[in-house]
Biopython code that builds the backbone (N, CA, C, O; Angstrom):
import numpy as np
from Bio.PDB.StructureBuilder import StructureBuilder

atoms = [
    (1, "MET", "N", (-2.177, -16.590, 7.431)),
    (1, "MET", "CA", (-2.211, -15.152, 7.508)),
    (1, "MET", "C", (-1.197, -14.595, 6.503)),
    (1, "MET", "O", (-0.123, -15.165, 6.308)),
    (2, "ALA", "N", (-1.549, -13.488, 5.878)),
    (2, "ALA", "CA", (-0.643, -12.780, 4.974)),
    (2, "ALA", "C", (-0.561, -11.319, 5.422)),
    (2, "ALA", "O", (-1.530, -10.748, 5.922)),
    (3, "TYR", "N", (0.604, -10.740, 5.231)),
    (3, "TYR", "CA", (0.839, -9.369, 5.685)),
    (3, "TYR", "C", (1.610, -8.616, 4.608)),
    (3, "TYR", "O", (2.685, -9.050, 4.193)),
    (4, "PHE", "N", (1.072, -7.504, 4.162)),
    (4, "PHE", "CA", (1.715, -6.644, 3.185)),
    (4, "PHE", "C", (1.959, -5.291, 3.845)),
    (4, "PHE", "O", (1.071, -4.726, 4.483)),
    (5, "ARG", "N", (3.162, -4.789, 3.683)),
    (5, "ARG", "CA", (3.510, -3.506, 4.285)),
    (5, "ARG", "C", (4.002, -2.567, 3.186)),
    (5, "ARG", "O", (4.933, -2.894, 2.451)),
    (6, "PHE", "N", (3.376, -1.413, 3.081)),
    (6, "PHE", "CA", (3.685, -0.448, 2.038)),
    (6, "PHE", "C", (4.397, 0.759, 2.649)),
    (6, "PHE", "O", (3.796, 1.544, 3.383)),
    (7, "HIS", "N", (5.675, 0.891, 2.338)),
    (7, "HIS", "CA", (6.482, 1.982, 2.875)),
    (7, "HIS", "C", (6.546, 3.180, 1.945)),
    (7, "HIS", "O", (6.960, 4.262, 2.362)),
    (8, "GLY", "N", (6.151, 3.011, 0.719)),
    (8, "GLY", "CA", (6.302, 4.058, -0.278)),
    (8, "GLY", "C", (7.503, 3.777, -1.152)),
    (8, "GLY", "O", (8.285, 2.864, -0.889)),
    (9, "ARG", "N", (7.634, 4.565, -2.184)),
    (9, "ARG", "CA", (8.730, 4.378, -3.138)),
    (9, "ARG", "C", (9.553, 5.656, -3.260)),
    (9, "ARG", "O", (9.911, 6.074, -4.361)),
    (10, "ASN", "N", (9.840, 6.256, -2.143)),
    (10, "ASN", "CA", (10.572, 7.515, -2.134)),
    (10, "ASN", "C", (12.073, 7.232, -2.239)),
    (10, "ASN", "O", (12.795, 7.248, -1.242)),
    (11, "ARG", "N", (12.514, 6.979, -3.445)),
    (11, "ARG", "CA", (13.927, 6.638, -3.679)),
    (11, "ARG", "C", (14.860, 7.789, -3.329)),
    (11, "ARG", "O", (15.980, 7.568, -2.867)),
    (12, "GLU", "N", (14.403, 9.004, -3.546)),
    (12, "GLU", "CA", (15.237, 10.176, -3.291)),
    (12, "GLU", "C", (15.642, 10.277, -1.823)),
    (12, "GLU", "O", (16.784, 10.617, -1.516)),
    (13, "ASN", "N", (14.719, 9.984, -0.922)),
    (13, "ASN", "CA", (14.989, 10.169, 0.510)),
    (13, "ASN", "C", (15.302, 8.886, 1.268)),
    (13, "ASN", "O", (15.741, 8.957, 2.416)),
    (14, "TRP", "N", (15.092, 7.717, 0.671)),
    (14, "TRP", "CA", (15.155, 6.476, 1.433)),
    (14, "TRP", "C", (16.486, 6.280, 2.154)),
    (14, "TRP", "O", (16.489, 5.916, 3.330)),
    (15, "LEU", "N", (17.603, 6.507, 1.493)),
    (15, "LEU", "CA", (18.918, 6.293, 2.109)),
    (15, "LEU", "C", (19.608, 7.593, 2.507)),
    (15, "LEU", "O", (20.763, 7.589, 2.932)),
    (16, "ARG", "N", (18.903, 8.686, 2.367)),
    (16, "ARG", "CA", (19.487, 9.992, 2.694)),
    (16, "ARG", "C", (19.736, 10.104, 4.198)),
    (16, "ARG", "O", (18.882, 9.746, 5.009)),
    (17, "ARG", "N", (20.881, 10.590, 4.543)),
    (17, "ARG", "CA", (21.246, 10.770, 5.954)),
    (17, "ARG", "C", (20.905, 12.183, 6.401)),
    (17, "ARG", "O", (20.885, 13.121, 5.604)),
    (18, "GLY", "N", (20.638, 12.311, 7.700)),
    (18, "GLY", "CA", (20.437, 13.625, 8.283)),
    (18, "GLY", "C", (19.068, 14.235, 8.033)),
    (18, "GLY", "O", (18.899, 15.445, 8.182)),
    (19, "ILE", "N", (18.091, 13.428, 7.657)),
    (19, "ILE", "CA", (16.739, 13.949, 7.454)),
    (19, "ILE", "C", (15.807, 13.321, 8.481)),
    (19, "ILE", "O", (16.128, 12.306, 9.100)),
    (20, "GLU", "N", (14.660, 13.940, 8.645)),
    (20, "GLU", "CA", (13.656, 13.349, 9.529)),
    (20, "GLU", "C", (13.233, 11.997, 8.966)),
    (20, "GLU", "O", (13.051, 11.848, 7.758)),
    (21, "THR", "N", (13.080, 11.034, 9.833)),
    (21, "THR", "CA", (12.689, 9.691, 9.407)),
    (21, "THR", "C", (11.390, 9.723, 8.613)),
    (21, "THR", "O", (11.246, 8.981, 7.641)),
    (22, "SER", "N", (10.454, 10.557, 9.003)),
    (22, "SER", "CA", (9.159, 10.604, 8.317)),
    (22, "SER", "C", (9.309, 10.961, 6.844)),
    (22, "SER", "O", (8.455, 10.588, 6.040)),
    (23, "LEU", "N", (10.359, 11.665, 6.473)),
    (23, "LEU", "CA", (10.547, 12.054, 5.078)),
    (23, "LEU", "C", (10.883, 10.858, 4.188)),
    (23, "LEU", "O", (10.678, 10.914, 2.976)),
    (24, "ARG", "N", (11.396, 9.783, 4.775)),
    (24, "ARG", "CA", (11.641, 8.562, 4.004)),
    (24, "ARG", "C", (10.327, 7.969, 3.507)),
    (24, "ARG", "O", (10.282, 7.327, 2.458)),
    (25, "TYR", "N", (9.276, 8.187, 4.260)),
    (25, "TYR", "CA", (7.969, 7.604, 3.945)),
    (25, "TYR", "C", (7.030, 8.622, 3.288)),
    (25, "TYR", "O", (5.819, 8.411, 3.233)),
    (26, "ASP", "N", (7.589, 9.711, 2.798)),
    (26, "ASP", "CA", (6.806, 10.761, 2.135)),
    (26, "ASP", "C", (6.532, 10.329, 0.702)),
    (26, "ASP", "O", (7.291, 10.650, -0.212)),
    (27, "TYR", "N", (5.440, 9.599, 0.520)),
    (27, "TYR", "CA", (5.112, 9.064, -0.794)),
    (27, "TYR", "C", (3.629, 8.759, -0.868)),
    (27, "TYR", "O", (3.060, 8.181, 0.058)),
    (28, "LEU", "N", (3.014, 9.143, -1.952)),
    (28, "LEU", "CA", (1.615, 8.822, -2.196)),
    (28, "LEU", "C", (1.562, 7.923, -3.427)),
    (28, "LEU", "O", (1.899, 8.352, -4.530)),
    (29, "TYR", "N", (1.137, 6.670, -3.236)),
    (29, "TYR", "CA", (1.016, 5.748, -4.357)),
    (29, "TYR", "C", (-0.077, 6.234, -5.300)),
    (29, "TYR", "O", (-1.116, 6.723, -4.855)),
    (30, "SER", "N", (0.156, 6.100, -6.587)),
    (30, "SER", "CA", (-0.882, 6.398, -7.574)),
    (30, "SER", "C", (-1.845, 5.207, -7.634)),
    (30, "SER", "O", (-1.526, 4.119, -7.155)),
    (31, "ASP", "N", (-3.005, 5.420, -8.216)),
    (31, "ASP", "CA", (-3.955, 4.316, -8.382)),
    (31, "ASP", "C", (-3.347, 3.200, -9.232)),
    (31, "ASP", "O", (-3.589, 2.021, -8.979)),
    (32, "ALA", "N", (-2.566, 3.571, -10.229)),
    (32, "ALA", "CA", (-1.912, 2.572, -11.078)),
    (32, "ALA", "C", (-0.927, 1.722, -10.264)),
    (32, "ALA", "O", (-0.866, 0.503, -10.431)),
    (33, "GLU", "N", (-0.166, 2.368, -9.390)),
    (33, "GLU", "CA", (0.777, 1.623, -8.549)),
    (33, "GLU", "C", (0.036, 0.684, -7.602)),
    (33, "GLU", "O", (0.437, -0.466, -7.423)),
    (34, "LEU", "N", (-1.033, 1.171, -7.003)),
    (34, "LEU", "CA", (-1.816, 0.308, -6.115)),
    (34, "LEU", "C", (-2.370, -0.876, -6.889)),
    (34, "LEU", "O", (-2.427, -1.991, -6.369)),
    (35, "GLY", "N", (-2.777, -0.640, -8.126)),
    (35, "GLY", "CA", (-3.289, -1.709, -8.971)),
    (35, "GLY", "C", (-2.271, -2.808, -9.217)),
    (35, "GLY", "O", (-2.644, -3.966, -9.407)),
    (36, "GLU", "N", (-0.989, -2.460, -9.217)),
    (36, "GLU", "CA", (0.072, -3.456, -9.389)),
    (36, "GLU", "C", (0.095, -4.460, -8.238)),
    (36, "GLU", "O", (0.458, -5.619, -8.432)),
    (37, "PHE", "N", (-0.291, -4.021, -7.049)),
    (37, "PHE", "CA", (-0.243, -4.885, -5.869)),
    (37, "PHE", "C", (-1.504, -5.724, -5.693)),
    (37, "PHE", "O", (-1.479, -6.747, -5.008)),
    (38, "ALA", "N", (-2.592, -5.303, -6.301)),
    (38, "ALA", "CA", (-3.882, -5.966, -6.091)),
    (38, "ALA", "C", (-3.858, -7.467, -6.396)),
    (38, "ALA", "O", (-4.394, -8.237, -5.599)),
    (39, "PRO", "N", (-3.265, -7.926, -7.505)),
    (39, "PRO", "CA", (-3.267, -9.362, -7.770)),
    (39, "PRO", "C", (-2.584, -10.185, -6.663)),
    (39, "PRO", "O", (-3.069, -11.256, -6.298)),
    (40, "SER", "N", (-1.486, -9.694, -6.145)),
    (40, "SER", "CA", (-0.782, -10.415, -5.073)),
    (40, "SER", "C", (-1.617, -10.480, -3.809)),
    (40, "SER", "O", (-1.672, -11.515, -3.144)),
    (41, "VAL", "N", (-2.269, -9.371, -3.477)),
    (41, "VAL", "CA", (-3.100, -9.344, -2.272)),
    (41, "VAL", "C", (-4.320, -10.256, -2.446)),
    (41, "VAL", "O", (-4.703, -10.977, -1.524)),
    (42, "MET", "N", (-4.918, -10.215, -3.625)),
    (42, "MET", "CA", (-6.083, -11.059, -3.865)),
    (42, "MET", "C", (-5.707, -12.544, -3.886)),
    (42, "MET", "O", (-6.474, -13.387, -3.420)),
    (43, "GLU", "N", (-4.543, -12.858, -4.420)),
    (43, "GLU", "CA", (-4.056, -14.242, -4.414)),
    (43, "GLU", "C", (-3.822, -14.711, -2.979)),
    (43, "GLU", "O", (-4.180, -15.832, -2.620)),
    (44, "ALA", "N", (-3.231, -13.863, -2.177)),
    (44, "ALA", "CA", (-3.007, -14.210, -0.770)),
    (44, "ALA", "C", (-4.332, -14.399, -0.046)),
    (44, "ALA", "O", (-4.462, -15.287, 0.797)),
    (45, "ALA", "N", (-5.308, -13.570, -0.372)),
    (45, "ALA", "CA", (-6.626, -13.666, 0.277)),
    (45, "ALA", "C", (-7.309, -14.984, -0.049)),
    (45, "ALA", "O", (-8.082, -15.500, 0.758)),
    (46, "ALA", "N", (-7.032, -15.530, -1.218)),
    (46, "ALA", "CA", (-7.620, -16.821, -1.593)),
    (46, "ALA", "C", (-6.975, -17.974, -0.832)),
    (46, "ALA", "O", (-7.585, -19.030, -0.661)),
    (47, "ALA", "N", (-5.737, -17.771, -0.375)),
    (47, "ALA", "CA", (-5.003, -18.844, 0.295)),
    (47, "ALA", "C", (-4.938, -18.708, 1.813)),
    (47, "ALA", "O", (-4.734, -19.696, 2.518)),
    (48, "ALA", "N", (-5.110, -17.497, 2.313)),
    (48, "ALA", "CA", (-4.953, -17.247, 3.751)),
    (48, "ALA", "C", (-6.307, -16.929, 4.378)),
    (48, "ALA", "O", (-7.223, -16.450, 3.710)),
    (49, "SER", "N", (-6.408, -17.204, 5.656)),
    (49, "SER", "CA", (-7.660, -16.904, 6.354)),
    (49, "SER", "C", (-7.775, -15.412, 6.683)),
    (49, "SER", "O", (-8.879, -14.882, 6.815)),
    (50, "THR", "N", (-6.635, -14.745, 6.813)),
    (50, "THR", "CA", (-6.612, -13.318, 7.143)),
    (50, "THR", "C", (-5.511, -12.637, 6.341)),
    (50, "THR", "O", (-4.407, -13.167, 6.217)),
    (51, "VAL", "N", (-5.815, -11.462, 5.797)),
    (51, "VAL", "CA", (-4.821, -10.676, 5.071)),
    (51, "VAL", "C", (-4.811, -9.261, 5.648)),
    (51, "VAL", "O", (-5.852, -8.619, 5.789)),
    (52, "PHE", "N", (-3.622, -8.802, 5.972)),
    (52, "PHE", "CA", (-3.440, -7.439, 6.460)),
    (52, "PHE", "C", (-2.643, -6.656, 5.430)),
    (52, "PHE", "O", (-1.669, -7.166, 4.875)),
    (53, "THR", "N", (-3.050, -5.429, 5.174)),
    (53, "THR", "CA", (-2.240, -4.505, 4.382)),
    (53, "THR", "C", (-2.023, -3.274, 5.256)),
    (53, "THR", "O", (-2.974, -2.663, 5.745)),
    (54, "MET", "N", (-0.761, -2.927, 5.441)),
    (54, "MET", "CA", (-0.419, -1.822, 6.328)),
    (54, "MET", "C", (0.332, -0.769, 5.527)),
    (54, "MET", "O", (1.384, -1.046, 4.950)),
    (55, "PHE", "N", (-0.210, 0.424, 5.496)),
    (55, "PHE", "CA", (0.439, 1.517, 4.797)),
    (55, "PHE", "C", (1.250, 2.321, 5.800)),
    (55, "PHE", "O", (0.707, 2.907, 6.737)),
    (56, "ASN", "N", (2.566, 2.338, 5.585)),
    (56, "ASN", "CA", (3.486, 3.027, 6.483)),
    (56, "ASN", "C", (4.053, 4.296, 5.833)),
    (56, "ASN", "O", (5.008, 4.888, 6.336)),
    (57, "ASN", "N", (3.455, 4.700, 4.717)),
    (57, "ASN", "CA", (3.871, 5.943, 4.065)),
    (57, "ASN", "C", (3.099, 7.096, 4.706)),
    (57, "ASN", "O", (2.300, 7.778, 4.065)),
    (58, "CYS", "N", (3.374, 7.282, 5.994)),
    (58, "CYS", "CA", (2.503, 8.078, 6.865)),
    (58, "CYS", "C", (2.698, 9.590, 6.778)),
    (58, "CYS", "O", (1.924, 10.336, 7.378)),
    (59, "HIS", "N", (3.683, 10.052, 6.069)),
    (59, "HIS", "CA", (3.932, 11.489, 5.984)),
    (59, "HIS", "C", (2.788, 12.179, 5.242)),
    (59, "HIS", "O", (2.427, 11.759, 4.143)),
    (60, "GLY", "N", (2.221, 13.214, 5.818)),
    (60, "GLY", "CA", (1.176, 13.989, 5.154)),
    (60, "GLY", "C", (-0.112, 13.230, 4.908)),
    (60, "GLY", "O", (-0.829, 13.529, 3.953)),
    (61, "ALA", "N", (-0.418, 12.262, 5.742)),
    (61, "ALA", "CA", (-1.654, 11.470, 5.642)),
    (61, "ALA", "C", (-1.730, 10.624, 4.377)),
    (61, "ALA", "O", (-2.817, 10.195, 3.990)),
    (62, "SER", "N", (-0.601, 10.378, 3.731)),
    (62, "SER", "CA", (-0.606, 9.541, 2.535)),
    (62, "SER", "C", (-1.075, 8.127, 2.835)),
    (62, "SER", "O", (-1.739, 7.507, 2.004)),
    (63, "ALA", "N", (-0.739, 7.608, 4.007)),
    (63, "ALA", "CA", (-1.148, 6.244, 4.357)),
    (63, "ALA", "C", (-2.664, 6.114, 4.395)),
    (63, "ALA", "O", (-3.221, 5.142, 3.886)),
    (64, "VAL", "N", (-3.321, 7.080, 4.989)),
    (64, "VAL", "CA", (-4.787, 7.040, 5.083)),
    (64, "VAL", "C", (-5.395, 7.120, 3.695)),
    (64, "VAL", "O", (-6.294, 6.348, 3.359)),
    (65, "ARG", "N", (-4.908, 8.050, 2.890)),
    (65, "ARG", "CA", (-5.438, 8.206, 1.532)),
    (65, "ARG", "C", (-5.240, 6.937, 0.714)),
    (65, "ARG", "O", (-6.154, 6.494, 0.019)),
    (66, "ASN", "N", (-4.030, 6.342, 0.798)),
    (66, "ASN", "CA", (-3.774, 5.129, 0.034)),
    (66, "ASN", "C", (-4.551, 3.936, 0.566)),
    (66, "ASN", "O", (-4.990, 3.096, -0.219)),
    (67, "ALA", "N", (-4.730, 3.841, 1.866)),
    (67, "ALA", "CA", (-5.508, 2.731, 2.428)),
    (67, "ALA", "C", (-6.956, 2.787, 1.939)),
    (67, "ALA", "O", (-7.536, 1.756, 1.597)),
    (68, "ILE", "N", (-7.526, 3.958, 1.906)),
    (68, "ILE", "CA", (-8.899, 4.116, 1.416)),
    (68, "ILE", "C", (-8.970, 3.765, -0.065)),
    (68, "ILE", "O", (-9.863, 3.032, -0.489)),
    (69, "SER", "N", (-8.040, 4.281, -0.846)),
    (69, "SER", "CA", (-8.025, 4.006, -2.283)),
    (69, "SER", "C", (-7.838, 2.522, -2.563)),
    (69, "SER", "O", (-8.507, 1.960, -3.430)),
    (70, "PHE", "N", (-6.932, 1.888, -1.831)),
    (70, "PHE", "CA", (-6.651, 0.469, -2.054)),
    (70, "PHE", "C", (-7.846, -0.392, -1.652)),
    (70, "PHE", "O", (-8.157, -1.372, -2.328)),
    (71, "THR", "N", (-8.504, -0.041, -0.580)),
    (71, "THR", "CA", (-9.707, -0.761, -0.155)),
    (71, "THR", "C", (-10.775, -0.701, -1.240)),
    (71, "THR", "O", (-11.385, -1.716, -1.577)),
    (72, "GLU", "N", (-10.996, 0.486, -1.783)),
    (72, "GLU", "CA", (-11.992, 0.648, -2.851)),
    (72, "GLU", "C", (-11.592, -0.127, -4.108)),
    (72, "GLU", "O", (-12.435, -0.745, -4.758)),
    (73, "LEU", "N", (-10.314, -0.090, -4.440)),
    (73, "LEU", "CA", (-9.807, -0.824, -5.598)),
    (73, "LEU", "C", (-10.044, -2.322, -5.435)),
    (73, "LEU", "O", (-10.502, -2.985, -6.365)),
    (74, "LEU", "N", (-9.734, -2.853, -4.260)),
    (74, "LEU", "CA", (-9.930, -4.289, -4.015)),
    (74, "LEU", "C", (-11.408, -4.656, -4.044)),
    (74, "LEU", "O", (-11.768, -5.727, -4.534)),
    (75, "LYS", "N", (-12.256, -3.795, -3.534)),
    (75, "LYS", "CA", (-13.702, -4.053, -3.589)),
    (75, "LYS", "C", (-14.173, -4.146, -5.037)),
    (75, "LYS", "O", (-14.937, -5.045, -5.390)),
    (76, "ARG", "N", (-13.715, -3.215, -5.871)),
    (76, "ARG", "CA", (-14.108, -3.227, -7.293)),
    (76, "ARG", "C", (-13.607, -4.485, -7.992)),
    (76, "ARG", "O", (-14.346, -5.125, -8.740)),
    (77, "LYS", "N", (-12.347, -4.835, -7.743)),
    (77, "LYS", "CA", (-11.775, -6.027, -8.380)),
    (77, "LYS", "C", (-12.470, -7.290, -7.904)),
    (77, "LYS", "O", (-12.697, -8.216, -8.682)),
    (78, "ASN", "N", (-12.805, -7.322, -6.621)),
    (78, "ASN", "CA", (-13.516, -8.477, -6.074)),
    (78, "ASN", "C", (-14.897, -8.600, -6.702)),
    (78, "ASN", "O", (-15.329, -9.708, -7.021)),
    (79, "ALA", "N", (-15.589, -7.495, -6.885)),
    (79, "ALA", "CA", (-16.904, -7.508, -7.513)),
    (79, "ALA", "C", (-16.808, -7.960, -8.962)),
    (79, "ALA", "O", (-17.714, -8.624, -9.465)),
    (80, "ASP", "N", (-15.710, -7.602, -9.643)),
    (80, "ASP", "CA", (-15.520, -7.987, -11.035)),
    (80, "ASP", "C", (-15.297, -9.484, -11.207)),
    (80, "ASP", "O", (-15.571, -10.040, -12.271)),
    (81, "THR", "N", (-14.801, -10.133, -10.163)),
    (81, "THR", "CA", (-14.507, -11.573, -10.268)),
    (81, "THR", "C", (-15.702, -12.448, -9.904)),
    (81, "THR", "O", (-15.637, -13.671, -10.024)),
    (82, "ARG", "N", (-16.767, -11.841, -9.472)),
    (82, "ARG", "CA", (-17.956, -12.627, -9.087)),
    (82, "ARG", "C", (-18.816, -12.938, -10.267)),
    (82, "ARG", "O", (-19.851, -13.588, -10.122)),
]
sb = StructureBuilder()
sb.init_structure("model")
sb.init_model(0)
sb.init_chain("A")
sb.init_seg("    ")
for serial, (resi, resn, name, xyz) in enumerate(atoms, 1):
    if name == "N":
        sb.init_residue(resn, " ", resi, " ")
    sb.init_atom(name, np.array(xyz, "f"), 0.0, 1.0, " ", f" {name:<3s}", serial, name[0])
structure = sb.get_structure()
């Protein structure tokens, strides 16, 4: 089994004190950023029986948007390798 957890890259708020916790995860990955992770996830999928990717950048529904985008990206890349 492989597990990838995406918290976002919100450097401005990550270590900031006195803010709502959800603001640490206020980040929407770009398609280019998601593309950076695809090779690692696909490599893990070739070696593991199950792969989970969990988007925890939940502020403002960014996790849902990124999960959908990443799923589509992986489908396209998988189709390209066939």
